[in-house]
LOLO-531700 format. One record per atom (N, C-alpha, C, CB): x, y, z. Coordinates in steps of 0.001 Angstrom, whole numbers, plus 500000, padded with zeros to 6 digits. Atoms other than C-alpha are relative to their C-alpha. Glycine has a CB too. Layout:
XYZ
...
END
This chain:
501017498769499915
499660500213499927
501470500744499802
498808500341501651
499024498921500130
501418503277499351
499288501070500737
500395500399498472
500408498730499438
501217506501501624
500546501181499461
500260500031501296
499360498446500560
501307509793500428
500252500604501715
498477501277498758
499095500039498927
503117511664503359
500377502189499819
501676498462499544
499841498678500317
503256515662503727
501543500256501364
498158501024500248
498988499544499052
507011516615505137
500176500627501046
500547500440499650
499733499923498848
506920517299508152
498698499163500637
500265501469500383
500132501508499276
504862514217509419
501484499224500129
498908498926498977
498516501125500016
508311512902508418
500985500609500842
500857499767498363
499033498946499558
510489515766509611
500129500751500841
500157500634499452
500349498190499178
510082518458512611
500353500465498927
500967500826501514
499511498739500454
510606521274510770
500801500371501037
498985501022499665
498917499470499185
512492522562513708
500706499248499998
499878500371501156
498482500610500047
514983519981514149
500301500031498909
500311498679500429
498449499591501394
515588519960510204
500311501474499827
499556499533498044
499444499247499819
515942523228510787
501355500495500998
499198500341499997
498963501069499771
518609522360513085
501063499729499725
499807499230499780
499023500842500346
520153519961511123
500895501057498858
499297498481499381
499770499786501512
520301522480507990
501098502013500925
497647500125498510
499545499244499145
521561525596510748
502109499359499823
498877499677501681
498969500645499106
524425523227512108
500938500074498219
499449498036501074
499384500755501359
525467521907508756
500652501179499154
498691499145498974
499752498543500982
525749525394506698
501033500341500989
498546501377499734
499048499448499441
527907526380509757
500797499239500263
499776500611500854
498825500488500515
530197523428509711
500822499916499015
499969499341500065
499748500201500920
530515522955506731
501382501398499286
498563499765499496
499675498241499936
530801527084506123
499488499641497941
502559500823500692
500742499540501666
528176526853502663
498867500243500242
499890498924498725
500915499918500116
525267527862502125
498748498358500513
500245500576498721
500883501293500090
522135525490502251
498737500229500897
500845498613500534
501074499059499951
518538525678502175
498933498413499568
500159501692498682
501801500737500713
515233523104501801
499509500416499445
498831499736500542
500671499773501138
513390523099498674
498860499256500207
500701499696498800
501026500795500723
510166522133497628
500466499438498684
498792500837499748
500079500481501267
509375519810494519
500187501069498709
498702499347499976
500445498372499855
508705523467493336
501923500454499638
499089500611502220
499358498999500095
511983524905493910
499988501202501149
499633500347498868
500756499193499075
510671527002496614
500441499792501358
498581499734499906
499322499793498322
512395527543500278
499081499338500941
500121501746500595
500552500585498611
510455525048503014
500093500630500741
500399499013500559
500136498943499078
511864527260505633
501318500709499639
499814499537501586
498685498603500105
514572530093506124
501164499504500052
500106501174501240
499390500613500228
517545529377504359
501056500331501312
500200500079498667
498042500026499350
521689529458505938
500699500310499381
500842498846500339
498860500197500611
524556530273505302
499731500371498375
500475498512500315
499401498967501328
523872532921502031
500607500488499779
499767500715499560
498313499004500411
526349534490500154
498866501098499809
501420499513498132
500661498673500164
526013538172499712
499916500016498088
501147501473500882
500865500493501371
525600537276495906
498778499684500270
500499498778499268
501102500703499772
522859535137496576
498990500913500491
500244498926500865
500550498958499337
521392537474498632
499353501562499382
501016500196500817
500490498145500368
521216540701496677
499035499040498505
502064501791499282
501067500176501212
520050538144493229
498685500031500191
500103498835499362
501336500242499411
516946537267495385
499341500721500466
499911499336500737
500819498461499938
515757540725495879
499792500222498818
500714501327500594
500988499334501857
514731540737491790
499441498739500217
501021500331497884
501518500829500317
511990539175491093
500876498790498542
498183501635499115
500027500980500415
513391538540487923
501632498731500242
499549500521498681
498664500738499439
517094536940489252
499323498891501009
501196501187500928
500555501061499021
515156534893491938
499083499209499336
499319500563501225
501279501730500318
512771532914489757
501013499458499449
498269499910498692
499059500286500814
516225532326487865
500483498365500590
501146501275500035
499451500862499148
517359530576491159
499031499630500189
500747500253500988
501457501188500133
513779528916491813
500247499248499146
498506500477499577
499962501211500762
514479526975488977
500714499553499945
499794499871499104
498250500472499598
518237526487489366
499565499056501207
501339501576500658
500484501219499171
516942524648492371
499187499065500433
500021500084500552
501011501172500730
513878522903490675
501212498939500019
499234500412498122
499878500937500554
515945521669488209
501282498927501011
500275500534498516
499271500848499325
518842520735490359
499604498589501080
500608500896500595
500464500976499135
516606518766493089
499496499051498934
498925500501501098
500686500920501061
515156516871489926
500751499612499919
499402500184498884
498675500623500207
518340515726488985
500504499080501296
501061501205499709
499745500608498395
519186514119492370
498832499020500653
500091501375501119
501252500898499598
515063512720492576
500883498947499048
498067500547499513
500186501053500830
515779511094489432
501500499237499688
499260500573498695
498684500385499556
519555510326490288
500020498803501513
500768501584500347
499896500809498612
518485509075494077
501076499840500733
499693498801499895
499553499941499484
521375510317495085
500576501731499853
500469498885499941
499025498192500330
523965513991495449
499838499317498612
502235500577500781
499366500247501228
524513515182492229
500669501746500171
498773499457498468
499629498555500720
526923518182491240
499990500618499386
500473500351499780
500081499293501355
526455520958489236
499972501368500323
498758499625499110
499765498931500244
527161524310488475
498364501045499309
501301499715499074
501579498917499516
523764527118489443
500855501394498482
499992501018502918
499862499110501392
523234529418486124
500895500628500417
498868500927499399
498454499451500004
525570532034487259
501629499692500565
499817500991500490
499200501042500100
527942529359487747
501149499580500927
500421500136498940
499625500630498451
528658528498491017
499868499099499883
499429500224501188
500756500847499894
528432525336492271
499877499530500884
500043499390499436
501217500611499013
525912523356494233
500392498569499760
498188500371499535
500925501571500544
524624519977494802
498590500600500916
500884497841500811
501315500455499586
521492518479495421
499487498747500615
499390500071499078
500345500986499396
520553516471497735
498034499429500461
500931500349501109
501586500183499221
517040514346497860
499571499616500675
499230499673499768
500842500443498805
514722513811500107
499005498688499471
499011501411500579
500482500878500939
512647510368498597
499532498813501382
501336499499498625
500972500910498506
510435508670501592
499256499094498567
498302501432501504
501258500225501161
508273505776499640
499795500223498766
499083500516500197
500161499564501290
509036506696496183
499693500950500103
499334499493499222
500276499329500250
507873509405496512
501181501366500658
498748499710500184
498585498654500385
510153513453496033
499448500597500749
500380500937498453
500683499085499266
509244515208499144
501437501999499839
499777498887502066
498937498721499539
512541518257498599
500829499591499687
500279500530501301
499259500310499689
515783518828498593
500583501081501138
500508499626498990
499368499069499326
518608520118500347
501064501001498911
500768499170501180
499131499498500714
520349522344498292
501463501116500160
499192500371499372
498836499745498857
523881523690499211
500627500261499403
500584499182500888
498785499497501096
526814525378497829
500415502180500169
499025499493497864
499416498566500054
527522528984496329
501364500443500380
499262500747500753
498984500088499438
530591528085496663
501226500154497935
499860498242501283
499296500064500963
533690528003494023
501261498913500209
500336501346499739
499129500841499459
535991525133494201
501517499782499400
499312498858499999
498565500377500196
539826524646494149
500397499628498863
500393499081500727
499559500019501529
541830524474490806
499516500446499031
500104499068499546
500538499983501135
540596523545487534
498295499027499895
501262499439499090
500899501438500144
537830520861488496
498961501025499452
499505498829501623
501482499659500747
534806523706487572
499701499564498704
499768501418499841
499675500150501405
535508523309483936
499361498104500190
502099500452499514
500492501509500102
534149519626484351
498827499687500773
501052499021500465
501012499887499512
531383520182486161
499303500689499357
500040500269500986
501042499689501174
528070520624483979
498875501130500646
499127498404499466
500798499095500121
525735523955484089
498615498716500191
500286501021498500
501309500316499444
521896522494485886
499236500808498767
499704500572501739
501116499466500887
519796525199483598
500831500983498873
498758500935501003
498331499132501161
521961527850480657
500356500712500666
499938500997498469
499802499194499483
523982530020481574
499693501528499622
500917499681500178
500109498737499741
523627533692482638
500906500870500473
499232500082500613
498895499127499251
525354536625482800
499546501509500442
501308500163498984
500187498338499813
523003539230483192
500438500615501176
498587500436499962
499584499336498566
523879539522486951
501388500972499692
500416498617501283
498679499690500454
527812540694485074
499182501549500333
500724499378498222
500575498932499823
525503544154485097
499799501040500345
499675499949500138
500278499170498855
525094544874488466
501205500223500833
498937499412500819
498327500519499346
527762546036490189
500265499888501477
501211501105499600
499371500815498923
527137545144493558
499557498607499743
499602500474501471
499739501602499951
526788541148492402
501331500220499741
499192498895498893
498875500298500397
530309542053490633
501058499529501305
500402501186499195
498553499615498854
531571543219493938
500034498506501090
499561501924501329
500498501039499529
530026540547495709
500082498526499509
498972500326500056
499498501270501545
531122537817492804
501503499414501224
500905501306497520
498367500384500006
535005537657494162
499394499925501500
501591501248499392
500354500297498454
533769537184498330
499889498436500040
498457500768500554
500090500987500109
532757534266497365
500789498382500555
499944500335499100
499240501057498793
534243530975499496
500391499202499108
499110499161501279
499483501266501476
536425528632497291
500197498759501232
502163500493498723
499486501293499127
536807525076499489
500796498936498876
498473499099500823
499196501383500376
538380521473498069
498785499475499357
500710498930501358
500843500907500158
536131519415495860
499338499252500468
500195499598499639
500700501195498872
536404516110497772
499461500786501768
501641498528500382
501298499733498490
535240517885500878
498582500373499492
500437501581501196
501716500322500874
532396518772498813
499283499552499815
499607499880499289
501163501090499795
531118516371497837
499947499036500947
499854499267498983
500335500951498614
531508514397501180
499703500550500836
500879499239500608
500970499703499684
529530516615502484
498721499683500118
500062500510499715
501090500411500367
526847516222500251
499177498588500229
500182500207498968
500344501075499584
527092512550501040
499886499240501096
500370499607499562
500593500936498965
526912512813504308
498742500504500338
500832499839501265
501483499102499915
523813515559504187
498765498355499687
499907501730498149
501073501314501087
522052512330502381
499954498919500662
500606499396498384
499990500890499276
522761509640504609
499092500447501559
501494499645500038
501463500564499033
521077511629507389
499236500299499699
499652500203501218
501160499406500416
518867513306506444
498627498705498891
500782501454499012
500708500984500455
517355510174504358
499698498718501504
500963499433498572
500777501180498287
517850507926508032
498667500637500388
501183500140501968
500799499563498758
515780510189509792
498878499691499086
500162501653500769
500743499805500999
513532510379507058
498993498173500257
501155500401498389
499748501483500141
513325506690507266
499235499394501255
501690499607499992
500117500444498468
512826505994510658
498788500487500298
501099500546501055
501731499462499827
510283508305511025
498665499374499456
499847501329499344
500966500934500150
508074506535508673
500079498812500250
499648499979499068
500113501238499392
508617503253509885
499044500840501058
501515499111500518
500586499034499355
507301505219513058
498757500067499612
500583501111499899
500927499326500004
504351506582511740
499553498040499102
500072501926499250
500426500465500980
503602503163509547
499400498974501557
501091499561498510
500778501322498351
503552501361513687
498732500510500586
501185499924501827
500921499855500118
501239503450514391
499030500149499864
500002500008500004
500909500081500542
498848503411512141
499591497898500761
500406500558498186
500286501660500094
498979499308512203
499435500081501383
501477498753499760
500253500338498737
498409499380515971
498544500594500180
501116500532500995
502054499548499890
495065501778515726
498949499361499095
499598501755499509
500905500494501012
494197499331512803
499671498856500823
500575499710498472
500257501432499190
494492496369515286
498405500400501119
501838499555501247
500861500199499197
492086497716517866
498028499950499288
500471501194501043
500989500121500750
489345497894514447
499183499068500666
500333499695498734
500924501159500313
486671495556513892
500522498998499182
498823500419499372
499222501080500862
487402492301512738
499355499618498095
499783498406501119
500267499938500845
485765493221509696
500992501039499273
498826500077500111
499452499538499799
488484495182509157
501663499313499613
499437500315500990
498928500798499753
491269492656508970
500873500068498321
499366498334500600
499526500111501461
491926492883504801
500828501300500014
498716499942498749
499465498844500383
492755496614505049
501932500003501295
498387501490500382
498907500666498907
495495495498508490
501037499200498875
499114498678501336
498947501155501343
496904492976505801
500945500894499501
499052499295498323
499495498711500798
497571496098503726
501147500499500979
498699501284499731
499419498812499280
499058497946506400
501164498962500568
498871500939501258
499038501347499296
501570494482507748
500943499893498915
499141498298500306
499754500539500967
502417494422504562
501416501334499269
498393499667499210
499141498462500392
503466498432503827
501004500091501180
498866501646499993
499310500029498999
505003497830507244
501333499340500231
499291499658500687
498474500965500184
507409495119506358
500719500223498444
499578498024500133
498820499431500991
508626497299503311
501032500757500204
499608500650499146
498673499278499341
509531499954505516
500735499368500629
499849500958500833
499289500742499306
511086497807507788
501429499635499099
499093498825500415
499498500854500866
512830496410504958
501074501334499507
498787499191498849
499208498449500455
513850500221503833
500762501151501184
498663501007499258
499075498412498709
515093501617507137
501294499342500048
499285500311502261
498576501413500070
517654498004507446
500602501235498709
499370497483499137
499245499900501716
518692498779504026
500688502012499951
498047499635498207
498651498927500035
519372502947504513
500414500424501169
499802501308499274
499592499673498489
520118502745507865
501790501267500015
500376497927500891
497993499765499932
523631504637508856
500789499843500421
500650500681500102
499439500670499413
526098503150509545
501049500895500499
500252498939499361
498818498598499255
528021505419512622
500899499842499661
500393500257501450
498794499040500004
531354505161511569
500009499990498545
501493499528500796
499841499769501451
530754505515507974
499633501428500589
499003499104498676
500061498279499285
529469509133509496
500908500434500125
499530500361501264
498806498944499157
531924509983511733
501316499454499509
500000499906501934
499004499972499929
534949509116510213
499581500902498440
500856498640500354
500229498872500752
533374511450507008
500421501288501015
498411499995499471
499912498665499292
533015514384509440
501655500002500920
498441500122501193
497746499967499652
537371513195510823
500411500232498612
501132497987500651
498986500192501370
538115513316506939
499669501399500038
499643498892498411
499958499065500543
536838516656506741
501009500510501392
498560500609499477
499468499752498786
537989517624510411
502135499989499747
499177498559501137
498581499565499866
541585516666508979
500325500243499203
500851499432500388
500290498959501279
540724518407505839
500455501581500939
497842499916499307
500222499113499350
540532521164508319
501616500866500532
499053499354501028
498767500084499208
543790520629509998
501124499988498970
500037498701500961
499014500179501798
545767520020506417
499979501416499853
499073499026498248
499518498844500843
544834523408505419
499507500655501261
499369500415498322
499466499360499029
545610525096509109
498810500450500215
501122500860499852
501258499780499643
542006525727509799
499488499552501331
499299499498499089
500130500422498565
541791525172513343
498319500241500747
501220500980500844
501435499594499677
538535527031513788
499156499197499440
499623501293499614
500246500784501061
537114524750511153
499821498747500837
501116500002498846
500262501053499196
538285521833512854
499271499741501277
500907499687500173
501127500286498640
536711522465516197
498596500147499792
500201501007501217
500934499982500559
533741523488514581
499501498164499385
500343501175499012
500718501012500887
533258520351512658
500289498202500935
500917500155498066
500045501100498858
534042517926515523
498719500426501348
501815499962500753
501597500056499942
531271519774517362
499307499728499683
499448500434499975
501249500311500175
528933519396515264
499775498641500093
499566500469498902
499777501483499611
530212515842515536
498971499605501023
501479499737500609
500656499717498507
528690515722518968
498787499887499616
500248501424500812
501349499940499874
525554517021518206
499314499256498970
499585501297500019
500530500798501313
524853514628514924
500022498557501581
501526499856497943
500001500882498723
525378511952518012
499032499654500745
500648500406500821
501455500011499664
522764513030519268
499218500608499941
499715499867500743
501079500100501000
520406513781517210
500033498693499405
500096501042498931
499687501441500296
520927510289515913
499886499552500708
500909499532499626
500318501253499198
520669508691519312
498809499586499929
500218500082501289
501654501235500009
518299506013519705
499093500531501459
500599497600500370
500705499704498987
515833507148522378
498918499138499979
499680501282500046
500704500747499392
513515505773524315
498217501209500817
501347499218501176
501069498654499637
509805507718524924
500616501275499368
499826500338501826
499783498627500190
511771510689523208
501215500590501738
498010500816499851
499258498946497753
513405511507527217
501581499778499500
499583498433502615
498426499460499362
517102512649527717
500299500355501065
500530500980499555
499755499213498760
519070513406530509
499936501354499707
501287499719500640
499287499119500361
519421516724531068
501575500454500028
499443500598500399
499465499904500888
522921516163530947
500842500688499013
499548499809499862
499674500136501587
522739515248527339
499700501283500130
499170498976498809
500841498382500795
520597518209526730
501513501647500139
497810500663501706
498881498965500039
523078520308528347
500882500154498918
500809499820500994
498708500303500340
526463519050527066
499664500718497472
500328497470500693
500474499413500650
524048519861523182
500460501797500152
498748499494500202
500222498592500107
523374523489524026
501654500559500482
498550500538501107
499113499538499793
527065523909525198
500725499888498818
500416499624501010
499585499552501268
528540522889521876
499824501076498960
499807499291499536
500634498738501066
526055525095519819
500405500759500495
498587500374499705
500121498891499567
526904527969521711
501538499807500196
498923500332501121
498603500154500798
530870527064520770
500036500265498634
500527498673500066
499584499823501296
530425527075517380
499279501192499803
499747498862499008
500281498712500494
527823530474517528
501304500587500757
498399500666500384
497984499357499989
531641531669519552
500679500248498952
501172498998500536
498871499436501101
533630531201516811
499074500556498777
501189498621499366
501121499031500823
530894532732514709
499833501319500010
498816499751500295
500266498644499851
530332535759516423
501430500661501040
498313500127500755
499263499370498862
533062536616518852
499753500241501343
500218500968499726
500629499637499059
532489538724521301
499140501314499839
500863500027500921
501031499405499750
529530539947520350
498607499725500717
499879500257499106
500604500895499508
527675537485522699
500678499638501229
499827499058499134
499338501200498915
528303536527526558
498968499141500232
500554500526501545
501034501295499646
526510533680528123
501112499224502129
500258498172497743
499487500908498335
526448532010531924
499399498870499956
499498500665501625
500499500906499759
525671528725532304
500238499339501157
500106499473499194
500153500519498802
524538527725535862
498837498799500873
499968501088500453
500443500606499192
523407524209536657
500842498835500588
498952499737499542
500362501220499025
523339521646539240
500624498787500236
498936499559499727
499641500793500323
525486519209538745
498791498593500957
501564500282500151
500731500487499563
522850517259540779
498876499543499232
499858500584500788
500804500158500343
520483517962538538
500527498997498100
499285501448500314
499494500177501314
522105516398535350
499180497825499328
502326500250500342
500918501258500257
520057512721535468
498603499977500141
500341499013500789
501708499826500469
516874513938535629
499620500051498698
499353501266500451
500844500079500841
514668513332532497
499175500925499237
499478499425500427
500418498458500648
513773516256529913
499670498919498812
501416501625499715
500201500115500854
511965515818526527
501102500475499314
499008500306499867
498603499761500865
514767515428523324
499832501539499467
500183498785498520
499416498666500566
515985519052521955
498653500485500675
500375500281498102
501294499537499103
513640520638524451
500615501631499753
499852499247502038
499350498666499256
516456523488525136
500134501020498290
502067499502501065
499050499529500745
517967524372521876
499264501189499338
500603498938499074
500525498943499987
515281526222520160
499646501658500623
499522499517499961
500942498680499011
514903528771522699
501734500984500104
499016499161502379
498921499352500364
518763529377522824
500118500420498205
501138499037500544
499245499307501757
518994529601518639
499116501542499874
499378498599498033
500415498355499679
516052532855519188
500950500916500354
499083500177501124
499807499268499699
517918534103521265
501316500816499180
499891499652501085
498738498896501455
521484534723518169
499027499931499437
501664499426498902
500775499289500994
518600535391515923
499602500988500502
498995499411499445
500508498528499908
517087538056517513
500604500721500803
498735500177500350
499896499354499709
518786539068519620
501774500173499573
499291499948501054
498124499336499803
523125538765519686
500191500141498520
501551498660500832
500322500128502008
522364538994515298
500218501353500079
498123499436499055
500208499261500921
520853542131515640
500365501352500728
498645499796499403
499707498201499268
522117544414518346
501396500054499800
499644500363501979
499007499317500234
524908546395518063
501008499856500890
499683501119499871
499429500219498845
526078546097521421
499968498593500462
499455500811500879
500665501047499105
527329543040523384
499023499888500250
500245499878500925
501323500764499253
523907540818524024
500817499060500575
498653499275499025
499638501086498831
524112537802527131
498732499384500150
500567500612501514
501344500205499711
522007535357528036
500569499172501207
498933499289498795
499567500048498706
521672533841530694
499090498165499984
499352501647501233
500702501076500397
520749529510531255
499740499553501828
500991498822498767
499876500377498852
519448528780535394
499406498195500071
499201501165500874
501156500844499884
517999525707537174
500278499975501168
499766498728499281
500140499960498603
516778525599540211
498371499419500344
500320501636500522
501533501153499096
513458523593542316
498945501012500376
500486499019501922
501636499260499772
510074524710542909
498865499243500138
499524500849498844
500303501476499342
508469522344544815
500525498516499442
498493499862499963
499548501673499967
508357518863543163
500232500744498371
498559498215500477
499524499585501635
509606520899539532
501118500156499758
499576501151499430
498755499913499919
512481521468538421
499472501123499017
501095498753499736
500702498751500869
512651524963536439
501750500259499243
499076501765501295
498592499304500524
515436526407533740
499484501277499488
500897499126498721
500750498420500512
515503529829532959
500348500634499351
499793500942500658
499851499791500841
516333531441530169
500103501345500161
499351499456499330
499785498379500123
517154534997530282
500978500819498940
500535500417501325
499084499146500437
518427537521528100
499543501465499761
500512499449498872
500026498567499774
518892541181527201
499222500676498736
501550500571500173
501008499359501436
516912541849523582
499085500682500090
499318499177499194
501447498983500148
514115543893522916
498798498847500100
499868501014498177
501444500786499623
511508541167524398
499752499731498961
498778500628500662
500968500124501455
508851539736521954
498617500919500138
499428498182499717
501110498904499593
505697541327521511
498741498998500068
499769501419498741
500800500797499855
502723540370522586
498904498751499458
499782500568500301
500512501816500983
500702538781519948
500774498999500015
499879499948498316
498746501280499759
503815536371519877
499050498978500763
501651500517501180
500508501519498854
502994535002522873
498703499667500464
500601500047501449
500986500314500657
499896534644522611
500263498837499230
499602500995499327
500451500722501080
499693533150519593
500962498236500682
500619500970498150
499129501074499237
502462530561521663
499328498919500697
500814500627501025
500320501177498681
500592529513524400
498016499433498781
499618501391502663
501500500630501457
497314528970520861
499836498538500289
500583500041497799
499572501378499941
496234525034521270
499909499504498525
499092499120501029
499882500459501081
496877525051517776
500921500093499321
499329500222499500
498758499949499991
499886524748515454
499599500111498301
500973498742500832
500672499141501563
498956526698511403
501414500202499537
498901501849500149
499763500187501371
500476526734508747
501115501484500118
498360499997498830
499845498354499748
501038530942509425
500837499410501040
498550501225500436
498699500574498816
503761529221512484
500526500468499614
500649498766500352
498670500649501092
506197528228510024
500168501297499797
499762498878498420
500109498783500694
505853532214508506
500922500669500998
498461500638499763
499412498712499086
506664534212511599
500218499005501165
498811501553500394
498780500175499774
509475531762512897
499252499891501715
501259501277499355
500817499498498391
506873531630516347
499815497873500377
497530501429499644
500146501412499869
506756527374515864
501071499579500923
500066499265498658
498909500907499354
509879526475517478
499895500086501598
501555500494499504
501263499741498693
508282527882521211
498840499435499878
499497501425500218
501061500778499962
505182526794520287
499964498308499855
499314500563499071
499808501206499895
506133523291519893
500416499686501185
500698499593499162
499563500256498396
507675522931523375
499313500850500514
501491500168500519
500845500300498675
505405524363524989
498661498865499789
499330501581500541
501155500865500077
502866522201523666
500745498208499990
499017500517498378
499885501032499786
505286519351523905
500028499453501335
500783499795499420
499978499789498022
505670520356528104
498343498925499971
499672502609500948
502099500077499565
501633519946528384
499737498625499546
498582501322498822
500437501735500299
501399516451526159
500720498894500889
500454499512498341
499442500991499047
503920514919528146
499642500257501860
501726500103499659
500445499683498312
503195516613531783
498857500437500248
500749501003500726
501372499867499377
499607517698531661
500120501667499680
499785499386501869
500490498669500184
498045521318531651
500602500656501045
498515500168499986
499661499303498796
500056522522534600
501604500379499474
499805498963501545
498566499876501079
503139522408532558
500155500823498385
500330498373499583
499632499046501480
504776524265529611
500605500536499846
499506500741499465
498806499155499473
506992527297529087
499139501420500455
501357500293498641
500533499310499327
506137530279531070
501004501541499502
499959499319501534
499989498560500640
507095533849528880
499653501029500942
499021500139498828
500743499334499891
507575536773529975
501407501267499645
499035499758501350
498633498660500624
509196540361528223
499241500845500673
500356500564498015
500996498180499706
508115544183528992
500366500637498540
500895501473501713
499943499224501103
508894544642525179
500325501899500513
498403499639499180
499457498111499819
511028547651525545
502153499038500155
498873501416502693
498453499933500668
514869548288524343
500761499261501075
500713501703499736
498948500189499202
517337546237526144
499612499089500961
500490501154500535
500772500676498417
514794545028529098
500002498008499262
497432501023500401
499873501562500322
514997541236527855
498820499544499806
500620499123501030
501240501665499420
512511538065527971
501097498933500978
499290498553497965
499910500641499036
512412535600530657
499674498806499571
499398500441500963
501426501385500472
511220531930529339
500240498807501092
500271499017497958
499960501722499196
511006528864532212
498941499177499191
499399499943501975
500136501419500275
510697525751530990
500072499005501301
501118499641499002
499603500802499316
509673523344533540
499546498852499879
499957500318500930
499945501223500408
509697519791533881
499477498774501625
501763499896499303
500437500795498886
508680517405536747
501252499405500615
498973498901499570
499193500170499503
511169516020539168
500391498644499762
499830500411501009
499728501377500171
510674512880539064
498737499261498708
499874499287501731
501192499865500962
508589511525535630
499620498675499544
500308500896498752
500909501595499734
506046508102535259
500985499973498526
497577499737500017
499760500173501125
507369506211532446
498836500155499035
500565498921499980
501496499478500663
503399507066530925
500788501621499458
498262500197501571
500337498942500384
504492510481530715
500515501084499111
499836500306500793
499432499176501343
506128511171527347
498880499081498980
502137499751499555
501497500626500942
503449510783524594
501353500172498688
497846501440499831
END
């Protein structure tokens, strides 16, 4: 039985965004996930000045979308990453996301030039255009585009290919398992439907096994990239690759009922902040005060990172003066509270109200409130209506935002959903 899925059913868009942002920063390339028509699904990461200026023009933007569409379709037909040159001559790769023979979109990465004479051997994905050379701003931005080794660029494509395909196939398998469980509770007259689901589940299990990432392969690729950075004397890039490797181990780690310890979640945040330190240097400072006695307490998986990411996106990257975030853990009766406080300009009242709403709509993805909203409702689903996010904001310059995340000190086996 063939089942059609929407992308958000197979991959949490917030998790997809985390992978996209971290991969872009670790490898030093632009990255965006596009739908089958070449339209970005989530906000792009690491775009060059050249491509940002191009996409501000309706004519050039349409050419970019057509190029992304063609690259994704080429990768879909090949069922593997493809490397090509875009209409402006930059080197890119497309990584397809295909689940159960359904093409859901592709990661488009690149906006770079490669070392040596390799570019001459790389074909254009669409007709070559030089209209952009008439724009002085584009000419100036062209010479600022990064140049990296071809082997490193190609290895990155296959790394991303294996990560995203494994995650999607595993989630597809979980969906089929949940559907099968639901069907077993129905009447005897639905046995035929259940048999079809069992067949589909068997096919999904086979695919999941055949697509499963070999951890040795995955981390060998990361180590290879790290060694290349070492040979190039790029120490900061080397450190970032290894920190990114730790984060991938965390994201790909098998978890029971989506549980993780405070200590493991804290380690992810420390790696993430370290990567941001390499990028933003003295534009921000931070303080983490989490007592060791809390490190073994369990919490939902990937529950802190979206809050910290919002700090960098809406405070650290926007403020001219140095910004600050603190993360503090403390007890309140039978609960553990994690407080995140920054010195930004606050969150608008209407956005906070939207986060507290019970529904999640397509508009939430457009206004970037989906991360906090997901956390708020995951806490309620996991622990009950008394839990969720507490957001305090004066909405005044430099007065900051405080977000309190509360979880029970002792969690029952059935608490996670």
